[in-house]
TORPA-4810 file (N, C-alpha, C, O; in nm, 3 decimals):
<nodes>
NODE_1_6.416_-4.528_-5.714_6.430_-4.405_-5.767_6.502_-4.312_-5.683_6.450_-4.284_-5.575_M
NODE_2_6.636_-4.247_-5.720_6.691_-4.144_-5.650_6.627_-4.023_-5.678_6.581_-3.992_-5.788_T
NODE_3_6.624_-3.946_-5.564_6.575_-3.802_-5.584_6.681_-3.714_-5.592_6.747_-3.704_-5.489_K
NODE_4_6.718_-3.644_-5.695_6.822_-3.541_-5.704_6.773_-3.415_-5.745_6.835_-3.315_-5.708_S
NODE_5_6.661_-3.401_-5.823_6.620_-3.273_-5.886_6.569_-3.198_-5.764_6.526_-3.267_-5.672_A
NODE_6_6.569_-3.062_-5.751_6.515_-2.972_-5.680_6.430_-2.867_-5.718_6.467_-2.798_-5.813_M
NODE_7_6.318_-2.840_-5.661_6.226_-2.744_-5.709_6.220_-2.645_-5.613_6.202_-2.680_-5.497_I
NODE_8_6.233_-2.506_-5.645_6.255_-2.385_-5.561_6.139_-2.300_-5.614_6.119_-2.287_-5.735_R
NODE_9_6.054_-2.235_-5.505_5.946_-2.155_-5.548_5.921_-2.039_-5.435_5.912_-2.077_-5.319_A
NODE_10_5.912_-1.939_-5.456_5.863_-1.836_-5.363_5.724_-1.812_-5.345_5.656_-1.768_-5.438_R
NODE_11_5.666_-1.840_-5.216_5.545_-1.804_-5.188_5.509_-1.737_-5.086_5.603_-1.720_-5.008_V
NODE_12_5.391_-1.680_-5.047_5.354_-1.610_-4.943_5.392_-1.680_-4.818_5.371_-1.801_-4.820_D
NODE_13_5.437_-1.636_-4.720_5.481_-1.715_-4.583_5.358_-1.766_-4.533_5.363_-1.881_-4.488_P
NODE_14_5.229_-1.697_-4.531_5.103_-1.723_-4.467_5.045_-1.850_-4.535_4.989_-1.937_-4.469_G
NODE_15_5.061_-1.858_-4.676_5.017_-1.950_-4.758_5.102_-2.077_-4.729_5.047_-2.186_-4.716_L
NODE_16_5.216_-2.062_-4.722_5.308_-2.177_-4.714_5.260_-2.244_-4.549_5.233_-2.364_-4.537_K
NODE_17_5.256_-2.173_-4.464_5.212_-2.233_-4.318_5.092_-2.283_-4.330_5.070_-2.380_-4.258_E
NODE_18_4.991_-2.242_-4.410_4.847_-2.291_-4.426_4.844_-2.418_-4.488_4.768_-2.510_-4.458_D
NODE_19_4.946_-2.418_-4.591_4.950_-2.542_-4.684_5.028_-2.652_-4.597_4.989_-2.769_-4.597_A
NODE_20_5.132_-2.613_-4.528_5.201_-2.707_-4.454_5.116_-2.778_-4.349_5.129_-2.899_-4.330_E
NODE_21_5.020_-2.696_-4.275_4.926_-2.755_-4.185_4.836_-2.856_-4.243_4.813_-2.962_-4.186_S
NODE_22_4.786_-2.825_-4.353_4.697_-2.931_-4.434_4.787_-3.047_-4.461_4.745_-3.158_-4.431_V
NODE_23_4.891_-3.038_-4.508_4.994_-3.151_-4.553_5.005_-3.236_-4.426_4.990_-3.358_-4.426_F
NODE_24_5.033_-3.160_-4.315_5.063_-3.245_-4.179_4.939_-3.317_-4.136_4.949_-3.433_-4.095_A
NODE_25_4.823_-3.258_-4.142_4.693_-3.330_-4.115_4.670_-3.440_-4.200_4.600_-3.533_-4.161_A
NODE_26_4.733_-3.439_-4.339_4.706_-3.549_-4.425_4.826_-3.650_-4.402_4.829_-3.752_-4.470_L
NODE_27_4.913_-3.628_-4.321_5.043_-3.712_-4.306_5.141_-3.688_-4.407_5.222_-3.778_-4.430_G
NODE_28_5.146_-3.589_-4.464_5.237_-3.552_-4.574_5.355_-3.454_-4.536_5.340_-3.364_-4.453_L
NODE_29_5.466_-3.475_-4.599_5.567_-3.357_-4.583_5.539_-3.271_-4.715_5.466_-3.313_-4.805_S
NODE_30_5.603_-3.151_-4.718_5.589_-3.060_-4.829_5.648_-3.153_-4.954_5.583_-3.168_-5.058_V
NODE_31_5.756_-3.202_-4.937_5.811_-3.290_-5.052_5.729_-3.383_-5.108_5.723_-3.396_-5.230_T
NODE_32_5.653_-3.461_-5.015_5.563_-3.564_-5.055_5.441_-3.496_-5.135_5.397_-3.545_-5.240_Q
NODE_33_5.389_-3.380_-5.075_5.276_-3.330_-5.145_5.319_-3.280_-5.294_5.254_-3.318_-5.391_A
NODE_34_5.432_-3.193_-5.309_5.472_-3.167_-5.414_5.504_-3.270_-5.527_5.494_-3.242_-5.647_I
NODE_35_5.542_-3.388_-5.481_5.565_-3.505_-5.551_5.438_-3.557_-5.600_5.437_-3.602_-5.714_T
NODE_36_5.325_-3.557_-5.529_5.215_-3.604_-5.566_5.141_-3.508_-5.662_5.065_-3.554_-5.747_L
NODE_37_5.160_-3.385_-5.650_5.118_-3.293_-5.741_5.191_-3.307_-5.880_5.128_-3.297_-5.985_F
NODE_38_5.305_-3.325_-5.877_5.371_-3.348_-6.004_5.322_-3.481_-6.067_5.294_-3.481_-6.187_C
NODE_39_5.313_-3.584_-6.002_5.269_-3.713_-6.056_5.119_-3.696_-6.105_5.085_-3.753_-6.209_L
NODE_40_5.040_-3.626_-6.042_4.902_-3.574_-6.101_4.916_-3.508_-6.233_4.853_-3.544_-6.332_Q
NODE_41_5.000_-3.411_-6.229_5.029_-3.327_-6.352_5.073_-3.430_-6.475_5.023_-3.425_-6.587_V
NODE_42_5.173_-3.521_-6.435_5.213_-3.626_-6.537_5.100_-3.721_-6.579_5.090_-3.749_-6.699_K
NODE_43_5.022_-3.769_-6.498_4.911_-3.846_-6.538_4.790_-3.799_-6.602_4.721_-3.868_-6.676_W
NODE_44_4.766_-3.670_-6.568_4.653_-3.597_-6.637_4.702_-3.534_-6.772_4.623_-3.514_-6.864_Y
NODE_45_4.822_-3.507_-6.781_4.903_-3.452_-6.885_4.855_-3.289_-6.898_4.833_-3.226_-7.002_R
NODE_46_4.846_-3.248_-6.770_4.788_-3.119_-6.733_4.773_-3.087_-6.598_4.830_-3.154_-6.512_G
NODE_47_4.702_-2.990_-6.571_4.677_-2.961_-6.415_4.580_-3.047_-6.372_4.496_-3.080_-6.457_L
NODE_48_4.570_-3.100_-6.242_4.480_-3.195_-6.197_4.366_-3.138_-6.140_4.301_-3.198_-6.054_P
NODE_49_4.335_-3.016_-6.186_4.192_-2.944_-6.143_4.153_-2.846_-6.268_4.226_-2.821_-6.363_F
NODE_50_4.059_-2.809_-6.252_3.994_-2.712_-6.351_4.039_-2.557_-6.345_4.024_-2.494_-6.241_E
NODE_51_4.088_-2.506_-6.448_4.138_-2.352_-6.420_4.051_-2.295_-6.521_4.061_-2.337_-6.636_L
NODE_52_3.956_-2.195_-6.489_3.910_-2.112_-6.584_3.884_-1.976_-6.535_3.887_-1.952_-6.414_R
NODE_53_3.858_-1.882_-6.625_3.834_-1.723_-6.596_3.708_-1.727_-6.561_3.623_-1.801_-6.612_L
NODE_54_3.682_-1.611_-6.430_3.527_-1.604_-6.421_3.486_-1.516_-6.532_3.555_-1.443_-6.603_P
NODE_55_3.337_-1.542_-6.533_3.260_-1.479_-6.626_3.228_-1.333_-6.591_3.255_-1.304_-6.474_N
NODE_56_3.177_-1.237_-6.665_3.145_-1.102_-6.642_3.053_-1.080_-6.502_3.077_-0.994_-6.418_E
NODE_57_2.958_-1.162_-6.497_2.880_-1.160_-6.379_2.970_-1.180_-6.228_2.959_-1.111_-6.126_A
NODE_58_3.039_-1.269_-6.246_3.119_-1.307_-6.136_3.217_-1.209_-6.104_3.237_-1.172_-5.988_T
NODE_59_3.281_-1.165_-6.210_3.393_-1.040_-6.193_3.306_-0.918_-6.122_3.354_-0.845_-6.036_R
NODE_60_3.200_-0.910_-6.161_3.119_-0.795_-6.103_3.099_-0.805_-5.963_3.133_-0.719_-5.882_H
NODE_61_3.034_-0.929_-5.932_3.023_-0.974_-5.790_3.144_-0.951_-5.692_3.136_-0.893_-5.584_V
NODE_62_3.265_-1.011_-5.751_3.394_-1.005_-5.694_3.425_-0.843_-5.663_3.466_-0.801_-5.555_F
NODE_63_3.399_-0.770_-5.767_3.446_-0.620_-5.740_3.357_-0.571_-5.652_3.410_-0.495_-5.571_A
NODE_64_3.236_-0.588_-5.638_3.128_-0.538_-5.542_3.171_-0.586_-5.393_3.177_-0.504_-5.300_Q
NODE_65_3.196_-0.697_-5.379_3.240_-0.755_-5.247_3.361_-0.707_-5.201_3.372_-0.659_-5.088_T
NODE_66_3.458_-0.716_-5.281_3.597_-0.647_-5.257_3.588_-0.518_-5.216_3.677_-0.479_-5.140_D
NODE_67_3.491_-0.436_-5.251_3.470_-0.300_-5.226_3.373_-0.300_-5.100_3.350_-0.189_-5.052_A
NODE_68_3.319_-0.401_-5.046_3.229_-0.411_-4.926_3.093_-0.347_-4.962_3.033_-0.273_-4.884_G
NODE_69_3.045_-0.380_-5.085_2.910_-0.351_-5.126_2.844_-0.474_-5.155_2.895_-0.578_-5.195_E
NODE_70_2.699_-0.446_-5.125_2.585_-0.545_-5.140_2.617_-0.681_-5.060_2.597_-0.794_-5.105_D
NODE_71_2.670_-0.652_-4.936_2.711_-0.786_-4.853_2.581_-0.804_-4.759_2.521_-0.713_-4.702_L
NODE_72_2.554_-0.934_-4.754_2.468_-0.987_-4.641_2.533_-1.023_-4.528_2.622_-1.106_-4.539_E
NODE_73_2.504_-0.971_-4.405_2.568_-1.004_-4.293_2.476_-1.092_-4.214_2.358_-1.060_-4.196_R
NODE_74_2.530_-1.207_-4.166_2.448_-1.306_-4.089_2.499_-1.321_-3.952_2.620_-1.306_-3.937_C
NODE_75_2.416_-1.351_-3.837_2.448_-1.362_-3.713_2.525_-1.501_-3.688_2.617_-1.512_-3.606_K
NODE_76_2.480_-1.600_-3.764_2.542_-1.731_-3.760_2.496_-1.815_-3.855_2.418_-1.769_-3.938_D
NODE_77_2.534_-1.947_-3.861_2.498_-2.034_-3.986_2.359_-2.051_-3.986_2.304_-2.067_-4.095_V
NODE_78_2.285_-2.049_-3.872_2.145_-2.070_-3.883_2.061_-1.946_-3.951_1.958_-1.959_-4.017_K
NODE_79_2.128_-1.823_-3.919_2.064_-1.711_-3.972_2.095_-1.735_-4.127_1.999_-1.738_-4.204_D
NODE_80_2.203_-1.749_-4.169_2.237_-1.765_-4.328_2.132_-1.855_-4.382_2.053_-1.808_-4.463_M
NODE_81_2.121_-1.977_-4.346_2.025_-2.079_-4.407_1.893_-2.037_-4.405_1.817_-2.056_-4.500_F
NODE_82_1.862_-1.983_-4.307_1.711_-1.911_-4.287_1.690_-1.805_-4.398_1.591_-1.812_-4.470_R
NODE_83_1.778_-1.711_-4.412_1.778_-1.607_-4.521_1.790_-1.674_-4.671_1.737_-1.619_-4.769_R
NODE_84_1.854_-1.782_-4.680_1.856_-1.856_-4.804_1.744_-1.936_-4.831_1.722_-1.982_-4.944_L
NODE_85_1.656_-1.960_-4.713_1.561_-2.049_-4.744_1.574_-2.198_-4.735_1.496_-2.281_-4.783_G
NODE_86_1.682_-2.222_-4.667_1.736_-2.368_-4.681_1.696_-2.428_-4.541_1.723_-2.545_-4.514_I
</nodes>
């Protein structure tokens, strides 16, 4: 199958670099990753992952943390697990 169609998209440069790093670690080029995504969309007949809007409680927590409110700061992972009782 010859490839002649082109997809162009504008994304944040940092996001592009981060995604390219992940693709490279997986042994994929950006073109191969986009092709895989499009194949999954075709096979799923929709997006290959769940999309949903956060509920009111989640939106409230997002707003609080974005404002720097009600944050728990931990020294390290051990401290975090201790505080969570895990």
